[in-house]
C-alpha positions in Angstrom: 45.6 98.1 8.0 45.2 99.9 10.8 45.5 103.5 8.8 42.8 102.6 6.0 40.4 101.6 8.5 40.4 104.8 10.0 40.4 106.9 6.6 37.0 104.9 6.2 35.5 105.5 9.6 36.0 102.1 11.2 36.8 101.0 14.4 40.3 99.1 14.0 40.5 97.0 17.0 36.6 95.8 15.8 37.6 94.7 13.2 40.9 92.8 14.4 38.7 91.1 17.1 35.6 89.9 14.5 39.2 88.0 12.5 41.5 86.9 15.6 39.4 83.5 15.5 39.9 83.4 11.8 44.1 84.4 11.5 46.1 81.8 10.3 49.3 81.0 12.1 52.1 82.7 11.7 54.6 79.4 10.8 57.3 79.3 8.2 57.6 75.7 6.8 61.2 74.2 6.7 62.4 74.1 3.2 61.8 70.0 3.1 62.3 68.5 -0.2 59.5 67.0 -2.4 61.0 63.9 -2.6 60.7 63.8 1.6 57.2 65.5 1.9 56.1 63.0 -0.7 57.2 60.1 1.5 55.7 61.1 4.2 52.2 61.1 2.5 52.8 58.5 0.8 54.1 56.3 3.8 51.4 56.8 6.5 54.1 58.5 8.8 52.5 60.6 11.4 53.8 63.8 9.8 51.5 63.1 7.0 48.7 62.8 9.1 49.3 66.0 10.8 49.5 67.7 7.3 46.3 66.3 5.9 44.8 67.7 9.2 46.3 70.7 8.5 44.7 70.5 5.6 41.5 70.0 6.4 41.7 72.9 8.9 42.9 75.4 6.5 40.1 74.6 4.3 37.6 75.1 7.1 39.0 78.6 8.2 38.8 79.3 4.1 35.4 78.1 3.5 34.0 80.3 6.4 35.8 83.5 5.2 34.3 82.4 1.9 30.8 82.9 3.2 31.4 86.2 4.9 33.3 87.4 0.9 30.3 85.8 -0.6 27.7 88.4 1.3 29.9 91.4 0.6 30.5 91.0 -2.9 27.3 90.6 -3.0 26.8 93.9 -1.2 29.3 95.4 -3.2 26.9 95.2 -6.4 24.3 96.8 -5.0 23.5 100.4 -5.9 26.6 102.3 -7.0 29.3 100.7 -4.6 31.2 99.8 -7.3 31.4 102.5 -9.3 32.0 104.5 -6.2 35.3 102.3 -6.3 35.8 102.9 -10.0 36.1 99.1 -10.5 33.5 96.4 -12.4 33.6 93.4 -9.9 35.8 91.3 -11.6 38.7 93.8 -11.5 38.3 94.5 -7.8 38.4 91.3 -6.7 41.4 90.2 -9.0 43.1 93.4 -7.9 42.1 94.4 -4.7 41.4 90.7 -3.0 43.0 88.0 -5.5 40.4 86.5 -6.2 40.6 85.3 -9.7 37.2 86.4 -11.9 35.1 82.9 -12.1 35.7 82.4 -7.8 34.6 86.3 -7.4 31.5 86.0 -9.9 30.3 82.5 -7.9 30.9 83.6 -4.5 28.9 87.0 -5.6 26.5 84.9 -7.2 26.5 82.7 -3.6 25.7 85.8 -1.5 23.1 86.8 -3.9 20.8 83.9 -3.6 21.8 83.7 0.3 19.5 86.6 0.7 16.5 84.8 -0.3 17.1 81.6 1.6 18.0 82.3 5.4 18.0 79.0 6.7 20.7 78.1 4.4 22.7 81.0 5.6 22.4 80.0 8.7 23.7 77.0 8.3 26.4 78.2 6.1 27.6 80.4 8.6 27.4 78.4 11.6 29.7 75.6 9.4 26.2 72.8 9.5 26.9 73.2 6.0 30.2 73.3 4.1 30.6 75.5 1.2 30.4 72.6 -2.2 27.1 71.5 -0.8 25.7 74.8 -0.4 26.5 75.8 -4.0 25.0 72.6 -5.0 21.8 72.9 -3.7 21.4 76.9 -4.3 19.4 76.6 -7.5 16.8 74.4 -5.8 16.8 75.3 -2.1 13.7 77.7 -2.3 10.9 78.5 -0.5 9.5 75.7 1.0 11.7 73.0 -0.4 14.7 75.2 1.8 14.4 73.3 4.8 14.6 70.0 3.1 17.4 70.3 1.0 19.3 72.5 3.7 18.8 69.3 5.4 20.0 66.7 3.2 23.2 69.0 2.4 24.5 68.8 6.5 24.6 64.7 6.0 25.1 63.6 2.5 27.9 64.1 -0.4 28.2 66.3 -2.7 27.8 63.7 -5.4 24.5 62.4 -3.9 23.2 66.3 -4.0 24.6 66.9 -7.2 22.2 64.3 -8.9 19.6 64.6 -6.3 19.6 68.6 -8.1 20.2 67.0 -11.2 16.7 65.0 -10.8 14.6 67.9 -9.1 11.9 69.8 -10.5 12.8 73.2 -12.0 12.1 76.0 -9.7 10.4 78.8 -11.7 10.9 81.0 -8.2 14.5 80.6 -8.2 16.1 83.9 -8.7 18.9 84.1 -11.2 20.9 81.5 -13.3 21.6 77.9 -11.5 25.5 78.2 -9.7 27.9 76.9 -12.1 30.2 75.6 -9.4 33.5 74.7 -10.7 32.3 73.1 -14.1 34.9 74.2 -16.2 35.4 73.2 -20.0 38.8 71.6 -20.6 41.1 73.7 -22.6 43.3 73.0 -25.5 46.4 75.2 -27.1 46.6 75.8 -30.8 50.2 75.9 -31.6 51.3 75.8 -35.1 53.7 78.1 -37.6 52.2 81.0 -39.2 54.1 83.2 -42.2 54.3 86.9 -42.5 52.0 86.8 -45.5 49.4 84.3 -43.9 50.2 85.8 -40.1 48.8 89.5 -41.8 45.6 87.4 -43.1 44.9 86.3 -40.2 45.6 89.5 -38.4 42.7 91.7 -40.9 40.4 88.9 -40.2 40.5 89.4 -36.4 40.5 93.1 -37.3 37.5 93.2 -38.3 35.7 90.5 -36.5 36.2 93.0 -34.0 35.0 95.4 -35.5 31.8 93.8 -36.3 31.5 92.4 -32.5 33.0 95.1 -30.7 34.0 93.9 -27.2 35.1 90.4 -28.5 38.2 88.6 -27.3 40.5 87.2 -29.6 39.1 83.7 -28.4 35.6 84.6 -29.9 37.2 86.3 -33.1 38.8 83.0 -34.0 35.3 80.9 -33.2 33.4 83.4 -35.5 36.3 82.4 -38.5 35.7 79.0 -38.1 31.6 79.4 -38.0 31.8 81.8 -41.1 33.2 78.9 -42.7 31.7 76.2 -41.9 28.4 78.0 -42.6 29.5 77.5 -46.5 31.8 74.7 -46.3 30.2 72.1 -43.3 32.5 69.5 -42.4 30.9 66.1 -41.3 29.3 67.5 -38.0 28.4 63.8 -35.9 32.2 63.5 -35.9 33.2 67.0 -34.5 32.9 65.7 -30.6 34.7 62.8 -31.3 37.0 63.7 -34.0 40.8 63.9 -32.4 41.3 67.6 -32.9 44.8 67.1 -35.0 48.4 67.3 -34.1 48.3 71.2 -33.9 47.1 71.2 -30.8 47.2 69.7 -26.8 45.6 69.8 -23.7 46.5 72.1 -21.6 46.0 72.9 -18.0 45.6 71.5 -14.7 43.6 68.2 -14.6 40.4 68.3 -15.7 38.1 69.2 -12.6 34.7 67.8 -14.6 33.0 64.5 -12.5 33.6 61.7 -14.3 33.4 57.6 -13.4 36.4 57.1 -10.4 37.1 54.1 -8.7 35.8 55.5 -5.6 34.8 53.4 -2.2 31.8 55.9 -1.6 31.4 56.9 1.6 31.1 53.5 3.5 34.6 52.9 2.3 36.6 56.0 2.8 38.9 56.0 5.3 37.8 57.0 8.9 40.1 60.5 9.1 40.3 62.8 12.1 37.0 65.0 11.7 37.8 69.0 12.2 34.8 70.5 14.3 33.0 73.1 12.0 33.9 76.7 12.3 31.6 79.4 12.0 32.1 82.6 9.9 32.7 86.1 11.0 30.3 88.9 11.4 31.9 91.7 9.8 28.4 93.4 9.0 28.7 93.2 5.0 25.2 94.6 4.7 23.7 97.5 2.8 23.8 99.8 5.4 28.1 100.2 4.7 29.2 102.6 2.8 31.5 101.4 -0.4 34.5 102.4 1.5 33.4 100.7 4.7 32.6 97.2 2.5 36.1 98.1 0.9 38.2 98.2 3.9 35.6 94.8 5.5 36.3 93.1 2.4 40.5 94.1 2.6 40.7 92.6 5.5 38.8 89.6 4.7 40.9 88.7 1.6 44.1 89.0 3.8 43.0 86.6 6.6 42.1 84.4 3.9 45.7 84.6 1.7 47.1 83.2 4.6 45.0 80.0 5.0 45.4 79.7 1.0 49.2 79.2 1.6 48.2 76.1 3.6 45.9 74.9 0.9 48.1 75.0 -1.9 51.4 73.4 0.0 49.0 70.5 2.3 47.1 69.8 -0.9 50.0 69.4 -3.2 51.8 67.0 -1.3 48.4 65.5 -1.0 47.8 65.0 -4.1 51.1 64.6 -5.6 51.7 61.3 -2.5 48.2 59.6 -4.0 47.0 59.7 -0.2 43.4 60.9 -0.7 43.0 57.1 -2.9 45.0 55.8 0.2 42.0 56.9 1.7 39.3 55.4 -0.4 38.8 58.8 -2.5 38.3 58.2 -6.9 40.0 61.5 -7.3 41.4 64.6 -5.7 38.6 66.2 -6.9 36.5 64.1 -5.0 38.8 64.5 -1.9 38.4 68.3 -2.2 34.6 68.3 -2.5 33.8 66.0 -0.3 36.9 66.0 2.6 37.6 69.5 2.5 34.5 71.2 1.3 35.2 73.6 -1.4 35.3 73.9 -5.2 37.6 71.8 -6.8 38.8 74.1 -9.5 40.4 76.7 -7.1 42.0 74.1 -5.1 43.1 72.7 -8.5 44.5 75.7 -9.5 46.5 76.5 -6.0 48.1 73.6 -6.0 48.9 73.6 -9.7 51.0 76.9 -8.7 52.6 75.3 -5.8 54.0 72.7 -8.1 54.9 75.2 -10.3 56.3 77.2 -7.8 58.4 74.3 -6.0 60.1 73.6 -9.6 61.0 77.6 -10.3 63.4 79.5 -7.7 62.5 82.1 -9.7 58.9 82.7 -9.2 59.6 81.2 -5.4 61.1 84.6 -5.1 58.2 86.6 -6.6 55.9 85.0 -4.3 58.7 85.8 -1.0 58.9 89.3 -2.3 55.0 90.0 -2.1 53.6 89.3 -5.7 50.0 88.0 -5.4 49.0 85.0 -6.0 46.9 86.3 -9.3 50.1 87.9 -10.6 51.9 84.9 -10.1 49.9 82.9 -12.0 50.3 85.1 -14.7 54.7 85.0 -14.2 54.4 81.0 -14.2 53.2 81.8 -18.1 57.2 82.8 -18.2 60.3 81.1 -19.2 62.9 80.3 -15.7 65.3 83.1 -16.9 62.8 85.8 -18.1 60.5 85.7 -14.5 63.5 87.7 -12.5 63.2 90.6 -15.0 59.6 91.1 -14.3 59.1 91.0 -10.3 59.8 94.9 -10.5 57.4 95.4 -12.9 54.8 92.5 -11.0 55.1 94.6 -7.8 54.1 98.2 -9.5 51.6 97.1 -12.2 47.9 96.0 -11.9 47.2 92.6 -12.2 45.9 93.3 -15.7 48.2 95.3 -16.8 51.0 93.0 -15.8 49.1 90.2 -18.2 48.5 92.2 -21.3 52.3 93.3 -21.2 53.8 89.9 -20.4 51.0 88.3 -23.1 52.3 91.1 -25.4 56.1 90.3 -25.3 55.2 86.6 -25.4 53.2 87.4 -29.0 56.1 89.5 -30.4 58.6 87.0 -28.9 56.0 84.3 -31.3 55.8 86.5 -34.2 59.2 86.7 -34.6 59.7 83.1 -35.0 56.7 82.5 -37.0 54.5 80.8 -34.5 51.3 81.3 -33.3 49.8 79.9 -29.7 46.5 80.6 -28.9 44.5 78.7 -25.7 40.6 78.0 -26.4 38.2 77.0 -24.9 37.9 72.9 -25.9 34.6 73.3 -27.6 35.6 76.3 -29.7 39.2 74.4 -30.1 36.8 71.4 -31.6 34.9 74.1 -34.0 38.2 75.3 -35.4 39.4 71.9 -35.8 36.2 70.9 -37.6 37.1 74.2 -40.0 40.6 73.1 -40.6 39.3 69.8 -41.7 37.0 70.9 -44.1 39.6 73.3 -45.6 42.0 70.1 -46.2 38.6 68.1 -47.7 38.5 70.9 -50.1 42.2 71.7 -51.2 44.2 68.6 -49.9 45.2 66.9 -47.2 48.9 68.4 -47.3 47.8 71.9 -46.2 49.7 73.2 -42.8 47.4 74.1 -40.2 48.9 77.6 -40.5 47.4 77.5 -44.1 44.7 76.4 -43.0 44.1 79.6 -40.7 45.2 81.7 -43.3 42.5 80.3 -45.8 39.8 80.5 -43.3 40.7 84.1 -42.4 40.3 84.8 -46.0 37.3 83.5 -46.3 35.8 85.4 -43.6 37.6 88.9 -44.8 36.0 88.0 -48.6 32.5 87.7 -46.7 32.2 90.8 -44.4 34.7 92.8 -46.0 32.4 94.7 -47.3 30.3 95.0 -44.4 28.0 98.4 -44.1 29.3 100.6 -40.9 32.8 100.0 -41.6 33.7 103.0 -42.5 36.5 104.2 -39.7 34.7 106.7 -37.5 36.2 109.2 -35.1 35.4 106.5 -31.8 36.5 103.5 -33.7 40.1 105.3 -34.8 40.6 106.0 -31.2 39.6 102.9 -29.9 42.1 101.3 -32.3 45.0 104.0 -30.7 44.3 102.7 -27.6 44.4 99.1 -28.6 41.0 98.7 -27.9 40.9 98.4 -24.6 39.1 100.6 -22.0 42.2 103.4 -20.6 40.6 103.1 -17.0 43.6 101.8 -14.4 43.0 98.5 -13.9 40.0 97.6 -16.6 40.0 94.7 -18.1 37.0 95.3 -20.5 37.3 96.4 -24.2 36.4 100.1 -25.1 32.8 100.9 -26.2 33.1 104.2 -26.1 35.6 107.6 -27.2 35.1 109.8 -24.4 35.8 113.8 -24.6 38.4 114.3 -21.7 37.3 118.1 -22.3 33.5 117.5 -22.2 31.9 118.9 -25.7 29.5 120.7 -23.7 32.1 122.8 -22.0 33.9 123.4 -25.4 36.3 120.6 -25.6 37.2 119.6 -28.9 37.4 116.2 -31.2 40.4 116.3 -31.6 42.5 113.0 -30.8 44.5 114.2 -27.7 41.3 115.3 -26.1 39.5 111.8 -26.7 40.1 108.8 -25.0 38.7 105.0 -25.2 36.4 103.4 -22.1 34.3 100.9 -21.6 30.7 101.5 -20.9 30.8 101.1 -17.1 33.4 103.1 -17.0 32.2 105.9 -19.2 28.4 106.0 -18.1 28.1 104.6 -14.5 31.8 106.0 -13.4 32.1 109.6 -15.3 28.8 111.0 -16.3 27.6 109.5 -12.3 29.7 111.7 -10.8 32.5 109.1 -9.4 35.9 109.1 -12.0 37.0 112.1 -13.8 40.2 112.4 -16.2 42.7 115.6 -17.3 45.5 116.1 -19.6 45.9 114.7 -22.6 45.7 111.2 -24.6 47.2 109.1 -25.0 50.3 109.1 -22.5 49.2 112.1 -20.6 46.5 111.1 -18.7 45.9 111.5 -15.1 42.7 110.1 -13.3 40.7 111.2 -10.3 38.5 108.9 -8.3 36.6 111.0 -5.9 38.5 113.8 -6.1 41.6 112.5 -5.5 44.3 111.0 -7.8 44.1 107.3 -9.0 46.0 104.4 -10.0 43.7 101.6 -9.9 42.5 99.2 -7.3 45.9 97.8 -5.8 46.2 95.6 -2.7 47.0 97.8 0.5 50.0 94.9 1.6 52.1 92.6 -0.1 52.9 93.9 -3.9 51.4 97.6 -2.8 54.0 98.0 -0.9 56.1 99.9 -3.2 53.2 102.4 -4.0 50.9 105.1 -1.9 47.6 103.0 -1.1 45.1 105.3 -3.0 42.8 106.7 -1.1 39.3 105.6 -2.6 40.2 101.8 -3.2 
């Protein structure tokens, strides 16, 4: 880290000192069996109490580090800092900080909101108000109402605050959208047989949907197909939300984080668990006065510190959840325990706990973690069969997270195609829409049709409706973007390509030959390349060299752990 900080013109000793009080202890837990751990937590042994206390301590530490990250990510969005680092915010957070997209966006939104809420900012940074409570009151803690809401957030439960915020009158002066916390929609998996002929029809319809709506995801394309079919052949709309989705669908992911009815004893009935003192956030001066490279170095140091606490939260949280200790303490659900006792967003803890469960059952995945594969990459590898994980570890250490995900998904997709299967992970709302379209097909053509055949009928209808749409001529830009699989070709970018960029500018005599064109998203094309931060040399598609700030660049990577096998990029 020190060399990187010197490069950025910072005092490494001062940064280390600022984080010294927040560094995780360097301990390795002995390899207890899951049965032993669960017995301790379930039986109320002293070890279980100590583990729960450690979990709360780790949560306090992560919460105050997240406050500093929130302000840093908000500052990163100001001016041309992201362009100077060559990254979208979520791609930077995923690759350099090991933060998921939603976590990064939510933290950045919180950080931006704190700029206009000095009382909430002070209370959050001092530890008087915890992260989850601050997120909850952010939309209403505005202007003259801020002080009262901050006072309530320091003493009331998250559940009480949520109800009060819902009942509060809308604030016309509240900047931006309301904070969406971790209220994620449930996900479902569609799994069906799809013979080659039917697969070709579906592929062509999805390709057409992508042409008509550039940059759309496969989820959005499937949604478009279903909407088009239901527009002409509506089913029973009143039954959509209540209708069973059918045998081709099943629930996926960790247990829902949505608030539901639970047998909570409430604050007066919760066990008197030992309290952990509030902790103040470190002050690394993540403000508008620092450069992009200085801000990058500070954020990386924060993320490195945070990672150690995350590991403890995963291990101890897994043990608490599996043992049911939170229920013994009077909490109605693990979500309630996380929000009220730990003070953190439930979704991020649930994801971490789910990964720990997978690690506990997978020696290969645990080996990948031990060798330095990042959390976000471990989540990608966790989708593989146990026998396949070891084969991907070397690639996981070398590739960006987005490249690894595409390669893993591409290989899995190829295997499924070879077996004549289709598997699609969908938000439940899209699953409901697709199930309604499938039901409509069966109503018209017979109840015996398979799910795959119904999808082919829906796809054929879309092709028949939009196949002659204006503007479908194969333009040069479209041909280049299709050659590049529809993705922006800047290393580490997760966006679809929207433009075809001339590597040698036409103004400099560059040709329109395919090898002189590369697919880019609008941000990298207009803000980064034409803004003078990023450039590309060579011939497309396979002989390109990217330069950021005049130095060779291979995308945003972590400086430690899984970046150990390559030189760290100078600017990001």
